[in-house]
PDB file of the backbone (N, CA, C, O) and the ligand in Angstrom, with CONECT records:
HET     ZN  A 101       1
ATOM      1  N   MET A   1      34.110  22.493  -4.508  1.00  0.00           N
ATOM      2  CA  MET A   1      35.451  22.761  -5.035  1.00  0.00           C
ATOM      3  C   MET A   1      36.416  21.678  -4.545  1.00  0.00           C
ATOM      4  O   MET A   1      36.402  21.287  -3.378  1.00  0.00           O
ATOM      5  N   GLU A   2      37.222  21.226  -5.440  1.00  0.00           N
ATOM      6  CA  GLU A   2      38.196  20.209  -5.082  1.00  0.00           C
ATOM      7  C   GLU A   2      39.224  20.790  -4.119  1.00  0.00           C
ATOM      8  O   GLU A   2      39.570  21.970  -4.186  1.00  0.00           O
ATOM      9  N   THR A   3      39.695  19.943  -3.237  1.00  0.00           N
ATOM     10  CA  THR A   3      40.795  20.394  -2.391  1.00  0.00           C
ATOM     11  C   THR A   3      42.096  20.245  -3.153  1.00  0.00           C
ATOM     12  O   THR A   3      42.188  19.522  -4.146  1.00  0.00           O
ATOM     13  N   CYS A   4      43.104  20.954  -2.654  1.00  0.00           N
ATOM     14  CA  CYS A   4      44.413  20.880  -3.304  1.00  0.00           C
ATOM     15  C   CYS A   4      44.978  19.468  -3.232  1.00  0.00           C
ATOM     16  O   CYS A   4      45.654  19.012  -4.154  1.00  0.00           O
ATOM     17  N   ASN A   5      44.693  18.775  -2.124  1.00  0.00           N
ATOM     18  CA  ASN A   5      45.187  17.409  -2.027  1.00  0.00           C
ATOM     19  C   ASN A   5      44.585  16.525  -3.101  1.00  0.00           C
ATOM     20  O   ASN A   5      45.267  15.682  -3.685  1.00  0.00           O
ATOM     21  N   GLU A   6      43.308  16.723  -3.355  1.00  0.00           N
ATOM     22  CA  GLU A   6      42.670  15.932  -4.413  1.00  0.00           C
ATOM     23  C   GLU A   6      43.281  16.257  -5.769  1.00  0.00           C
ATOM     24  O   GLU A   6      43.499  15.376  -6.601  1.00  0.00           O
ATOM     25  N   ILE A   7      43.548  17.531  -5.969  1.00  0.00           N
ATOM     26  CA  ILE A   7      44.172  17.930  -7.223  1.00  0.00           C
ATOM     27  C   ILE A   7      45.553  17.300  -7.348  1.00  0.00           C
ATOM     28  O   ILE A   7      45.955  16.848  -8.420  1.00  0.00           O
ATOM     29  N   PHE A   8      46.268  17.280  -6.232  1.00  0.00           N
ATOM     30  CA  PHE A   8      47.595  16.683  -6.297  1.00  0.00           C
ATOM     31  C   PHE A   8      47.507  15.205  -6.661  1.00  0.00           C
ATOM     32  O   PHE A   8      48.323  14.690  -7.425  1.00  0.00           O
ATOM     33  N   GLU A   9      46.496  14.526  -6.099  1.00  0.00           N
ATOM     34  CA  GLU A   9      46.330  13.110  -6.443  1.00  0.00           C
ATOM     35  C   GLU A   9      46.007  12.941  -7.919  1.00  0.00           C
ATOM     36  O   GLU A   9      46.492  12.018  -8.571  1.00  0.00           O
ATOM     37  N   LEU A  10      45.186  13.838  -8.434  1.00  0.00           N
ATOM     38  CA  LEU A  10      44.876  13.779  -9.865  1.00  0.00           C
ATOM     39  C   LEU A  10      46.125  14.017 -10.697  1.00  0.00           C
ATOM     40  O   LEU A  10      46.375  13.331 -11.688  1.00  0.00           O
ATOM     41  N   LEU A  11      46.903  15.006 -10.272  1.00  0.00           N
ATOM     42  CA  LEU A  11      48.131  15.301 -11.002  1.00  0.00           C
ATOM     43  C   LEU A  11      49.094  14.122 -10.935  1.00  0.00           C
ATOM     44  O   LEU A  11      49.774  13.805 -11.911  1.00  0.00           O
ATOM     45  N   SER A  12      49.143  13.475  -9.770  1.00  0.00           N
ATOM     46  CA  SER A  12      49.999  12.295  -9.635  1.00  0.00           C
ATOM     47  C   SER A  12      49.562  11.191 -10.581  1.00  0.00           C
ATOM     48  O   SER A  12      50.386  10.525 -11.207  1.00  0.00           O
ATOM     49  N   ALA A  13      48.241  11.009 -10.675  1.00  0.00           N
ATOM     50  CA  ALA A  13      47.729   9.998 -11.594  1.00  0.00           C
ATOM     51  C   ALA A  13      48.104  10.350 -13.026  1.00  0.00           C
ATOM     52  O   ALA A  13      48.383   9.481 -13.852  1.00  0.00           O
ATOM     53  N   TYR A  14      48.101  11.639 -13.293  1.00  0.00           N
ATOM     54  CA  TYR A  14      48.423  12.059 -14.649  1.00  0.00           C
ATOM     55  C   TYR A  14      49.859  11.742 -15.008  1.00  0.00           C
ATOM     56  O   TYR A  14      50.194  11.611 -16.185  1.00  0.00           O
ATOM     57  N   LEU A  15      50.706  11.618 -14.007  1.00  0.00           N
ATOM     58  CA  LEU A  15      52.090  11.243 -14.277  1.00  0.00           C
ATOM     59  C   LEU A  15      52.151   9.886 -14.951  1.00  0.00           C
ATOM     60  O   LEU A  15      53.095   9.590 -15.682  1.00  0.00           O
ATOM     61  N   ASP A  16      51.153   9.072 -14.706  1.00  0.00           N
ATOM     62  CA  ASP A  16      51.069   7.772 -15.364  1.00  0.00           C
ATOM     63  C   ASP A  16      50.219   7.844 -16.627  1.00  0.00           C
ATOM     64  O   ASP A  16      49.944   6.824 -17.259  1.00  0.00           O
ATOM     65  N   HIS A  17      49.805   9.056 -16.990  1.00  0.00           N
ATOM     66  CA  HIS A  17      49.011   9.268 -18.193  1.00  0.00           C
ATOM     67  C   HIS A  17      47.693   8.509 -18.130  1.00  0.00           C
ATOM     68  O   HIS A  17      47.276   7.874 -19.098  1.00  0.00           O
ATOM     69  N   GLU A  18      47.050   8.586 -16.975  1.00  0.00           N
ATOM     70  CA  GLU A  18      45.810   7.858 -16.781  1.00  0.00           C
ATOM     71  C   GLU A  18      44.591   8.770 -16.874  1.00  0.00           C
ATOM     72  O   GLU A  18      43.462   8.282 -16.922  1.00  0.00           O
ATOM     73  N   LEU A  19      44.800  10.074 -16.900  1.00  0.00           N
ATOM     74  CA  LEU A  19      43.674  10.979 -16.798  1.00  0.00           C
ATOM     75  C   LEU A  19      42.927  11.124 -18.116  1.00  0.00           C
ATOM     76  O   LEU A  19      43.535  11.404 -19.149  1.00  0.00           O
ATOM     77  N   PRO A  20      41.621  10.936 -18.084  1.00  0.00           N
ATOM     78  CA  PRO A  20      40.817  11.275 -19.254  1.00  0.00           C
ATOM     79  C   PRO A  20      40.701  12.786 -19.397  1.00  0.00           C
ATOM     80  O   PRO A  20      40.984  13.530 -18.458  1.00  0.00           O
ATOM     81  N   ALA A  21      40.293  13.229 -20.555  1.00  0.00           N
ATOM     82  CA  ALA A  21      40.245  14.664 -20.838  1.00  0.00           C
ATOM     83  C   ALA A  21      39.349  15.395 -19.853  1.00  0.00           C
ATOM     84  O   ALA A  21      39.638  16.536 -19.493  1.00  0.00           O
ATOM     85  N   VAL A  22      38.255  14.758 -19.404  1.00  0.00           N
ATOM     86  CA  VAL A  22      37.335  15.442 -18.502  1.00  0.00           C
ATOM     87  C   VAL A  22      38.005  15.730 -17.164  1.00  0.00           C
ATOM     88  O   VAL A  22      37.755  16.770 -16.554  1.00  0.00           O
ATOM     89  N   THR A  23      38.848  14.821 -16.710  1.00  0.00           N
ATOM     90  CA  THR A  23      39.564  15.040 -15.462  1.00  0.00           C
ATOM     91  C   THR A  23      40.605  16.134 -15.630  1.00  0.00           C
ATOM     92  O   THR A  23      40.820  16.957 -14.739  1.00  0.00           O
ATOM     93  N   CYS A  24      41.230  16.126 -16.761  1.00  0.00           N
ATOM     94  CA  CYS A  24      42.184  17.186 -17.062  1.00  0.00           C
ATOM     95  C   CYS A  24      41.490  18.549 -17.019  1.00  0.00           C
ATOM     96  O   CYS A  24      42.060  19.530 -16.542  1.00  0.00           O
ATOM     97  N   ALA A  25      40.271  18.597 -17.517  1.00  0.00           N
ATOM     98  CA  ALA A  25      39.501  19.843 -17.488  1.00  0.00           C
ATOM     99  C   ALA A  25      39.191  20.251 -16.051  1.00  0.00           C
ATOM    100  O   ALA A  25      39.222  21.438 -15.727  1.00  0.00           O
ATOM    101  N   GLU A  26      38.892  19.282 -15.188  1.00  0.00           N
ATOM    102  CA  GLU A  26      38.649  19.583 -13.776  1.00  0.00           C
ATOM    103  C   GLU A  26      39.888  20.198 -13.131  1.00  0.00           C
ATOM    104  O   GLU A  26      39.801  21.170 -12.381  1.00  0.00           O
ATOM    105  N   ILE A  27      41.029  19.615 -13.436  1.00  0.00           N
ATOM    106  CA  ILE A  27      42.280  20.153 -12.901  1.00  0.00           C
ATOM    107  C   ILE A  27      42.461  21.589 -13.364  1.00  0.00           C
ATOM    108  O   ILE A  27      42.821  22.464 -12.577  1.00  0.00           O
ATOM    109  N   GLU A  28      42.213  21.823 -14.626  1.00  0.00           N
ATOM    110  CA  GLU A  28      42.422  23.171 -15.151  1.00  0.00           C
ATOM    111  C   GLU A  28      41.462  24.171 -14.510  1.00  0.00           C
ATOM    112  O   GLU A  28      41.816  25.333 -14.311  1.00  0.00           O
ATOM    113  N   GLN A  29      40.253  23.722 -14.190  1.00  0.00           N
ATOM    114  CA  GLN A  29      39.310  24.601 -13.501  1.00  0.00           C
ATOM    115  C   GLN A  29      39.848  24.992 -12.129  1.00  0.00           C
ATOM    116  O   GLN A  29      39.744  26.147 -11.714  1.00  0.00           O
ATOM    117  N   HIS A  30      40.424  24.014 -11.431  1.00  0.00           N
ATOM    118  CA  HIS A  30      41.006  24.302 -10.126  1.00  0.00           C
ATOM    119  C   HIS A  30      42.207  25.233 -10.279  1.00  0.00           C
ATOM    120  O   HIS A  30      42.375  26.164  -9.492  1.00  0.00           O
ATOM    121  N   LEU A  31      43.029  24.988 -11.275  1.00  0.00           N
ATOM    122  CA  LEU A  31      44.221  25.807 -11.483  1.00  0.00           C
ATOM    123  C   LEU A  31      43.844  27.262 -11.734  1.00  0.00           C
ATOM    124  O   LEU A  31      44.597  28.175 -11.393  1.00  0.00           O
ATOM    125  N   ALA A  32      42.682  27.471 -12.329  1.00  0.00           N
ATOM    126  CA  ALA A  32      42.257  28.838 -12.619  1.00  0.00           C
ATOM    127  C   ALA A  32      42.023  29.629 -11.333  1.00  0.00           C
ATOM    128  O   ALA A  32      42.061  30.859 -11.338  1.00  0.00           O
ATOM    129  N   ARG A  33      41.778  28.904 -10.219  1.00  0.00           N
ATOM    130  CA  ARG A  33      41.462  29.587  -8.967  1.00  0.00           C
ATOM    131  C   ARG A  33      42.548  29.432  -7.924  1.00  0.00           C
ATOM    132  O   ARG A  33      42.457  30.029  -6.851  1.00  0.00           O
ATOM    133  N   CYS A  34      43.570  28.648  -8.209  1.00  0.00           N
ATOM    134  CA  CYS A  34      44.515  28.268  -7.162  1.00  0.00           C
ATOM    135  C   CYS A  34      45.954  28.440  -7.640  1.00  0.00           C
ATOM    136  O   CYS A  34      46.504  27.545  -8.281  1.00  0.00           O
ATOM    137  N   PRO A  35      46.566  29.585  -7.332  1.00  0.00           N
ATOM    138  CA  PRO A  35      47.944  29.843  -7.773  1.00  0.00           C
ATOM    139  C   PRO A  35      48.937  28.801  -7.267  1.00  0.00           C
ATOM    140  O   PRO A  35      49.917  28.487  -7.942  1.00  0.00           O
ATOM    141  N   GLU A  36      48.675  28.263  -6.061  1.00  0.00           N
ATOM    142  CA  GLU A  36      49.606  27.280  -5.514  1.00  0.00           C
ATOM    143  C   GLU A  36      49.662  26.041  -6.400  1.00  0.00           C
ATOM    144  O   GLU A  36      50.734  25.503  -6.677  1.00  0.00           O
ATOM    145  N   CYS A  37      48.491  25.602  -6.836  1.00  0.00           N
ATOM    146  CA  CYS A  37      48.466  24.425  -7.689  1.00  0.00           C
ATOM    147  C   CYS A  37      49.001  24.742  -9.082  1.00  0.00           C
ATOM    148  O   CYS A  37      49.524  23.857  -9.760  1.00  0.00           O
ATOM    149  N   VAL A  38      48.876  25.979  -9.508  1.00  0.00           N
ATOM    150  CA  VAL A  38      49.473  26.363 -10.784  1.00  0.00           C
ATOM    151  C   VAL A  38      50.987  26.186 -10.710  1.00  0.00           C
ATOM    152  O   VAL A  38      51.616  25.694 -11.646  1.00  0.00           O
ATOM    153  N   ALA A  39      51.557  26.598  -9.578  1.00  0.00           N
ATOM    154  CA  ALA A  39      53.001  26.455  -9.404  1.00  0.00           C
ATOM    155  C   ALA A  39      53.400  24.984  -9.442  1.00  0.00           C
ATOM    156  O   ALA A  39      54.415  24.617 -10.034  1.00  0.00           O
ATOM    157  N   LEU A  40      52.587  24.153  -8.801  1.00  0.00           N
ATOM    158  CA  LEU A  40      52.863  22.722  -8.815  1.00  0.00           C
ATOM    159  C   LEU A  40      52.722  22.165 -10.229  1.00  0.00           C
ATOM    160  O   LEU A  40      53.563  21.400 -10.702  1.00  0.00           O
ATOM    161  N   GLU A  41      51.652  22.563 -10.883  1.00  0.00           N
ATOM    162  CA  GLU A  41      51.406  22.055 -12.223  1.00  0.00           C
ATOM    163  C   GLU A  41      52.545  22.437 -13.161  1.00  0.00           C
ATOM    164  O   GLU A  41      52.922  21.667 -14.044  1.00  0.00           O
ATOM    165  N   ARG A  42      53.091  23.640 -12.957  1.00  0.00           N
ATOM    166  CA  ARG A  42      54.215  24.061 -13.794  1.00  0.00           C
ATOM    167  C   ARG A  42      55.404  23.150 -13.615  1.00  0.00           C
ATOM    168  O   ARG A  42      56.068  22.782 -14.584  1.00  0.00           O
ATOM    169  N   SER A  43      55.675  22.785 -12.374  1.00  0.00           N
ATOM    170  CA  SER A  43      56.822  21.917 -12.144  1.00  0.00           C
ATOM    171  C   SER A  43      56.563  20.531 -12.722  1.00  0.00           C
ATOM    172  O   SER A  43      57.481  19.871 -13.207  1.00  0.00           O
ATOM    173  N   LEU A  44      55.301  20.094 -12.665  1.00  0.00           N
ATOM    174  CA  LEU A  44      54.963  18.817 -13.279  1.00  0.00           C
ATOM    175  C   LEU A  44      55.086  18.898 -14.790  1.00  0.00           C
ATOM    176  O   LEU A  44      55.611  17.991 -15.436  1.00  0.00           O
ATOM    177  N   ARG A  45      54.597  19.994 -15.340  1.00  0.00           N
ATOM    178  CA  ARG A  45      54.625  20.129 -16.783  1.00  0.00           C
ATOM    179  C   ARG A  45      56.043  20.115 -17.304  1.00  0.00           C
ATOM    180  O   ARG A  45      56.332  19.522 -18.343  1.00  0.00           O
ATOM    181  N   SER A  46      56.928  20.775 -16.570  1.00  0.00           N
ATOM    182  CA  SER A  46      58.312  20.826 -17.023  1.00  0.00           C
ATOM    183  C   SER A  46      58.967  19.459 -16.895  1.00  0.00           C
ATOM    184  O   SER A  46      59.956  19.172 -17.570  1.00  0.00           O
ATOM    185  N   THR A  47      58.415  18.617 -16.027  1.00  0.00           N
ATOM    186  CA  THR A  47      59.011  17.297 -15.818  1.00  0.00           C
ATOM    187  C   THR A  47      58.465  16.273 -16.808  1.00  0.00           C
ATOM    188  O   THR A  47      59.233  15.550 -17.443  1.00  0.00           O
ATOM    189  N   VAL A  48      57.176  16.211 -16.937  1.00  0.00           N
ATOM    190  CA  VAL A  48      56.579  15.136 -17.729  1.00  0.00           C
ATOM    191  C   VAL A  48      55.750  15.630 -18.898  1.00  0.00           C
ATOM    192  O   VAL A  48      55.429  14.854 -19.799  1.00  0.00           O
ATOM    193  N   GLY A  49      55.401  16.897 -18.900  1.00  0.00           N
ATOM    194  CA  GLY A  49      54.459  17.361 -19.910  1.00  0.00           C
ATOM    195  C   GLY A  49      53.057  17.021 -19.444  1.00  0.00           C
ATOM    196  O   GLY A  49      52.735  15.858 -19.198  1.00  0.00           O
ATOM    197  N   LEU A  50      52.217  18.057 -19.325  1.00  0.00           N
ATOM    198  CA  LEU A  50      50.907  17.836 -18.720  1.00  0.00           C
ATOM    199  C   LEU A  50      49.841  18.421 -19.631  1.00  0.00           C
ATOM    200  O   LEU A  50      50.033  19.466 -20.251  1.00  0.00           O
ATOM    201  N   CYS A  51      48.716  17.724 -19.697  1.00  0.00           N
ATOM    202  CA  CYS A  51      47.551  18.203 -20.450  1.00  0.00           C
ATOM    203  C   CYS A  51      47.947  18.591 -21.872  1.00  0.00           C
ATOM    204  O   CYS A  51      48.120  17.726 -22.730  1.00  0.00           O
ATOM    205  N   HIS A  52      48.090  19.890 -22.119  1.00  0.00           N
ATOM    206  CA  HIS A  52      48.325  20.330 -23.489  1.00  0.00           C
ATOM    207  C   HIS A  52      49.663  19.848 -24.022  1.00  0.00           C
ATOM    208  O   HIS A  52      49.844  19.682 -25.228  1.00  0.00           O
ATOM    209  N   GLY A  53      50.594  19.627 -23.111  1.00  0.00           N
ATOM    210  CA  GLY A  53      51.933  19.274 -23.565  1.00  0.00           C
ATOM    211  C   GLY A  53      52.093  17.802 -23.874  1.00  0.00           C
ATOM    212  O   GLY A  53      53.088  17.395 -24.475  1.00  0.00           O
ATOM    213  N   TYR A  54      51.120  16.995 -23.469  1.00  0.00           N
ATOM    214  CA  TYR A  54      51.279  15.557 -23.606  1.00  0.00           C
ATOM    215  C   TYR A  54      50.917  15.095 -25.014  1.00  0.00           C
ATOM    216  O   TYR A  54      49.811  15.339 -25.495  1.00  0.00           O
ATOM    217  N   ALA A  55      51.850  14.435 -25.657  1.00  0.00           N
ATOM    218  CA  ALA A  55      51.610  13.918 -27.000  1.00  0.00           C
ATOM    219  C   ALA A  55      51.264  12.448 -26.909  1.00  0.00           C
ATOM    220  O   ALA A  55      52.131  11.641 -26.574  1.00  0.00           O
ATOM    221  N   PRO A  56      50.018  12.067 -27.197  1.00  0.00           N
ATOM    222  CA  PRO A  56      49.588  10.678 -26.993  1.00  0.00           C
ATOM    223  C   PRO A  56      50.302   9.678 -27.876  1.00  0.00           C
ATOM    224  O   PRO A  56      50.335   8.489 -27.559  1.00  0.00           O
ATOM    225  N   ASN A  57      50.867  10.131 -28.965  1.00  0.00           N
ATOM    226  CA  ASN A  57      51.535   9.188 -29.857  1.00  0.00           C
ATOM    227  C   ASN A  57      52.959   8.888 -29.426  1.00  0.00           C
ATOM    228  O   ASN A  57      53.619   8.005 -29.973  1.00  0.00           O
ATOM    229  N   GLN A  58      53.422   9.645 -28.428  1.00  0.00           N
ATOM    230  CA  GLN A  58      54.762   9.396 -27.943  1.00  0.00           C
ATOM    231  C   GLN A  58      54.705   8.423 -26.778  1.00  0.00           C
ATOM    232  O   GLN A  58      53.825   8.518 -25.923  1.00  0.00           O
ATOM    233  N   ALA A  59      55.628   7.505 -26.748  1.00  0.00           N
ATOM    234  CA  ALA A  59      55.697   6.606 -25.602  1.00  0.00           C
ATOM    235  C   ALA A  59      56.118   7.413 -24.385  1.00  0.00           C
ATOM    236  O   ALA A  59      57.182   8.032 -24.389  1.00  0.00           O
ATOM    237  N   PRO A  60      55.283   7.414 -23.330  1.00  0.00           N
ATOM    238  CA  PRO A  60      55.635   8.187 -22.140  1.00  0.00           C
ATOM    239  C   PRO A  60      56.809   7.563 -21.409  1.00  0.00           C
ATOM    240  O   PRO A  60      56.969   6.344 -21.362  1.00  0.00           O
ATOM    241  N   THR A  61      57.615   8.431 -20.847  1.00  0.00           N
ATOM    242  CA  THR A  61      58.724   7.949 -20.031  1.00  0.00           C
ATOM    243  C   THR A  61      58.240   7.797 -18.596  1.00  0.00           C
ATOM    244  O   THR A  61      57.842   8.782 -17.976  1.00  0.00           O
ATOM    245  N   PRO A  62      58.266   6.591 -18.062  1.00  0.00           N
ATOM    246  CA  PRO A  62      57.794   6.418 -16.680  1.00  0.00           C
ATOM    247  C   PRO A  62      58.661   7.194 -15.703  1.00  0.00           C
ATOM    248  O   PRO A  62      59.885   7.235 -15.828  1.00  0.00           O
ATOM    249  N   LEU A  63      58.004   7.804 -14.734  1.00  0.00           N
ATOM    250  CA  LEU A  63      58.744   8.531 -13.711  1.00  0.00           C
ATOM    251  C   LEU A  63      59.233   7.556 -12.651  1.00  0.00           C
ATOM    252  O   LEU A  63      58.509   6.657 -12.221  1.00  0.00           O
ATOM    253  N   ASN A  64      60.446   7.753 -12.252  1.00  0.00           N
ATOM    254  CA  ASN A  64      60.912   6.911 -11.160  1.00  0.00           C
ATOM    255  C   ASN A  64      60.462   7.485  -9.823  1.00  0.00           C
ATOM    256  O   ASN A  64      59.961   8.607  -9.746  1.00  0.00           O
ATOM    257  N   GLN A  65      60.650   6.694  -8.778  1.00  0.00           N
ATOM    258  CA  GLN A  65      60.141   7.069  -7.461  1.00  0.00           C
ATOM    259  C   GLN A  65      60.788   8.350  -6.955  1.00  0.00           C
ATOM    260  O   GLN A  65      60.165   9.131  -6.237  1.00  0.00           O
ATOM    261  N   GLN A  66      62.048   8.558  -7.339  1.00  0.00           N
ATOM    262  CA  GLN A  66      62.747   9.750  -6.862  1.00  0.00           C
ATOM    263  C   GLN A  66      62.063  11.010  -7.378  1.00  0.00           C
ATOM    264  O   GLN A  66      61.881  11.977  -6.637  1.00  0.00           O
ATOM    265  N   VAL A  67      61.689  10.990  -8.646  1.00  0.00           N
ATOM    266  CA  VAL A  67      61.029  12.162  -9.223  1.00  0.00           C
ATOM    267  C   VAL A  67      59.684  12.388  -8.552  1.00  0.00           C
ATOM    268  O   VAL A  67      59.318  13.524  -8.251  1.00  0.00           O
ATOM    269  N   ARG A  68      58.947  11.303  -8.316  1.00  0.00           N
ATOM    270  CA  ARG A  68      57.647  11.433  -7.656  1.00  0.00           C
ATOM    271  C   ARG A  68      57.805  12.035  -6.261  1.00  0.00           C
ATOM    272  O   ARG A  68      57.041  12.915  -5.864  1.00  0.00           O
ATOM    273  N   THR A  69      58.796  11.555  -5.529  1.00  0.00           N
ATOM    274  CA  THR A  69      59.037  12.086  -4.191  1.00  0.00           C
ATOM    275  C   THR A  69      59.380  13.565  -4.257  1.00  0.00           C
ATOM    276  O   THR A  69      58.912  14.357  -3.439  1.00  0.00           O
ATOM    277  N   GLN A  70      60.196  13.929  -5.232  1.00  0.00           N
ATOM    278  CA  GLN A  70      60.586  15.314  -5.407  1.00  0.00           C
ATOM    279  C   GLN A  70      59.359  16.195  -5.666  1.00  0.00           C
ATOM    280  O   GLN A  70      59.233  17.279  -5.096  1.00  0.00           O
ATOM    281  N   LEU A  71      58.477  15.727  -6.516  1.00  0.00           N
ATOM    282  CA  LEU A  71      57.276  16.491  -6.827  1.00  0.00           C
ATOM    283  C   LEU A  71      56.385  16.623  -5.602  1.00  0.00           C
ATOM    284  O   LEU A  71      55.789  17.675  -5.369  1.00  0.00           O
ATOM    285  N   PHE A  72      56.295  15.539  -4.812  1.00  0.00           N
ATOM    286  CA  PHE A  72      55.468  15.592  -3.620  1.00  0.00           C
ATOM    287  C   PHE A  72      56.044  16.586  -2.621  1.00  0.00           C
ATOM    288  O   PHE A  72      55.296  17.322  -1.977  1.00  0.00           O
ATOM    289  N   GLU A  73      57.360  16.615  -2.487  1.00  0.00           N
ATOM    290  CA  GLU A  73      57.985  17.568  -1.574  1.00  0.00           C
ATOM    291  C   GLU A  73      57.754  18.993  -2.051  1.00  0.00           C
ATOM    292  O   GLU A  73      57.532  19.891  -1.240  1.00  0.00           O
ATOM    293  N   THR A  74      57.805  19.204  -3.350  1.00  0.00           N
ATOM    294  CA  THR A  74      57.503  20.527  -3.902  1.00  0.00           C
ATOM    295  C   THR A  74      56.096  20.935  -3.525  1.00  0.00           C
ATOM    296  O   THR A  74      55.851  22.074  -3.126  1.00  0.00           O
ATOM    297  N   TYR A  75      55.180  20.004  -3.652  1.00  0.00           N
ATOM    298  CA  TYR A  75      53.789  20.291  -3.316  1.00  0.00           C
ATOM    299  C   TYR A  75      53.642  20.634  -1.836  1.00  0.00           C
ATOM    300  O   TYR A  75      52.944  21.583  -1.479  1.00  0.00           O
ATOM    301  N   GLN A  76      54.302  19.859  -0.980  1.00  0.00           N
ATOM    302  CA  GLN A  76      54.213  20.123   0.458  1.00  0.00           C
ATOM    303  C   GLN A  76      54.745  21.504   0.793  1.00  0.00           C
ATOM    304  O   GLN A  76      54.198  22.188   1.658  1.00  0.00           O
ATOM    305  N   LYS A  77      55.817  21.925   0.110  1.00  0.00           N
ATOM    306  CA  LYS A  77      56.372  23.256   0.340  1.00  0.00           C
ATOM    307  C   LYS A  77      55.365  24.319  -0.054  1.00  0.00           C
ATOM    308  O   LYS A  77      55.182  25.312   0.651  1.00  0.00           O
ATOM    309  N   ILE A  78      54.718  24.103  -1.180  1.00  0.00           N
ATOM    310  CA  ILE A  78      53.732  25.073  -1.657  1.00  0.00           C
ATOM    311  C   ILE A  78      52.614  25.219  -0.639  1.00  0.00           C
ATOM    312  O   ILE A  78      52.196  26.334  -0.326  1.00  0.00           O
ATOM    313  N   ILE A  79      52.126  24.090  -0.118  1.00  0.00           N
ATOM    314  CA  ILE A  79      51.042  24.126   0.863  1.00  0.00           C
ATOM    315  C   ILE A  79      51.518  24.795   2.153  1.00  0.00           C
ATOM    316  O   ILE A  79      50.788  25.587   2.749  1.00  0.00           O
ATOM    317  N   ALA A  80      52.744  24.476   2.585  1.00  0.00           N
ATOM    318  CA  ALA A  80      53.276  25.058   3.813  1.00  0.00           C
ATOM    319  C   ALA A  80      53.406  26.563   3.681  1.00  0.00           C
ATOM    320  O   ALA A  80      53.107  27.302   4.619  1.00  0.00           O
ATOM    321  N   GLN A  81      53.854  27.021   2.515  1.00  0.00           N
ATOM    322  CA  GLN A  81      53.998  28.456   2.302  1.00  0.00           C
ATOM    323  C   GLN A  81      52.649  29.148   2.381  1.00  0.00           C
ATOM    324  O   GLN A  81      52.535  30.246   2.926  1.00  0.00           O
ATOM    325  N   ARG A  82      51.635  28.506   1.837  1.00  0.00           N
ATOM    326  CA  ARG A  82      50.311  29.104   1.886  1.00  0.00           C
ATOM    327  C   ARG A  82      49.807  29.163   3.324  1.00  0.00           C
ATOM    328  O   ARG A  82      49.205  30.155   3.735  1.00  0.00           O
ATOM    329  N   ASN A  83      50.055  28.094   4.093  1.00  0.00           N
ATOM    330  CA  ASN A  83      49.607  28.082   5.477  1.00  0.00           C
ATOM    331  C   ASN A  83      50.294  29.166   6.295  1.00  0.00           C
ATOM    332  O   ASN A  83      49.698  29.721   7.219  1.00  0.00           O
ATOM    333  N   GLU A  84      51.545  29.470   5.959  1.00  0.00           N
ATOM    334  CA  GLU A  84      52.255  30.536   6.666  1.00  0.00           C
ATOM    335  C   GLU A  84      51.601  31.883   6.410  1.00  0.00           C
ATOM    336  O   GLU A  84      51.542  32.738   7.294  1.00  0.00           O
ATOM    337  N   ARG A  85      51.120  32.056   5.213  1.00  0.00           N
ATOM    338  CA  ARG A  85      50.455  33.322   4.886  1.00  0.00           C
ATOM    339  C   ARG A  85      49.083  33.431   5.534  1.00  0.00           C
ATOM    340  O   ARG A  85      48.547  34.531   5.676  1.00  0.00           O
ATOM    341  N   GLY A  86      48.516  32.304   5.926  1.00  0.00           N
ATOM    342  CA  GLY A  86      47.184  32.310   6.503  1.00  0.00           C
ATOM    343  C   GLY A  86      46.119  32.348   5.425  1.00  0.00           C
ATOM    344  O   GLY A  86      46.408  32.554   4.247  1.00  0.00           O
ATOM    345  N   PRO A  87      44.874  32.143   5.854  1.00  0.00           N
ATOM    346  CA  PRO A  87      43.789  32.139   4.867  1.00  0.00           C
ATOM    347  C   PRO A  87      43.602  33.511   4.240  1.00  0.00           C
ATOM    348  O   PRO A  87      43.699  34.533   4.919  1.00  0.00           O
ATOM    349  N   SER A  88      43.341  33.526   2.980  1.00  0.00           N
ATOM    350  CA  SER A  88      43.202  34.796   2.279  1.00  0.00           C
ATOM    351  C   SER A  88      41.759  35.264   2.315  1.00  0.00           C
ATOM    352  O   SER A  88      41.439  36.322   1.774  1.00  0.00           O
TER     353      SER A  88
HETATM  354 ZN    ZN A 101      44.947  24.064  -5.238  1.00  0.00          ZN2+
END
């Protein structure tokens, strides 16, 4: 099973629209088991459009560093909250 950090790296790569469909499927498999990453993916989707929301014929808008930092901080909060709850 992929770790959440690996998923986050995949999601980050997707911000540049680099992910092939098979990788997108891997992410979705992880999301099916990991509510924390679902929350992260939602925030990404609302920002850039992810997987199903991405229209390949549209020119993607590059994310600036501020947005990337914001997303990373969101992810860190999600992980910290889970650690506070302890292992399930
Ligand atoms: Zn996860």
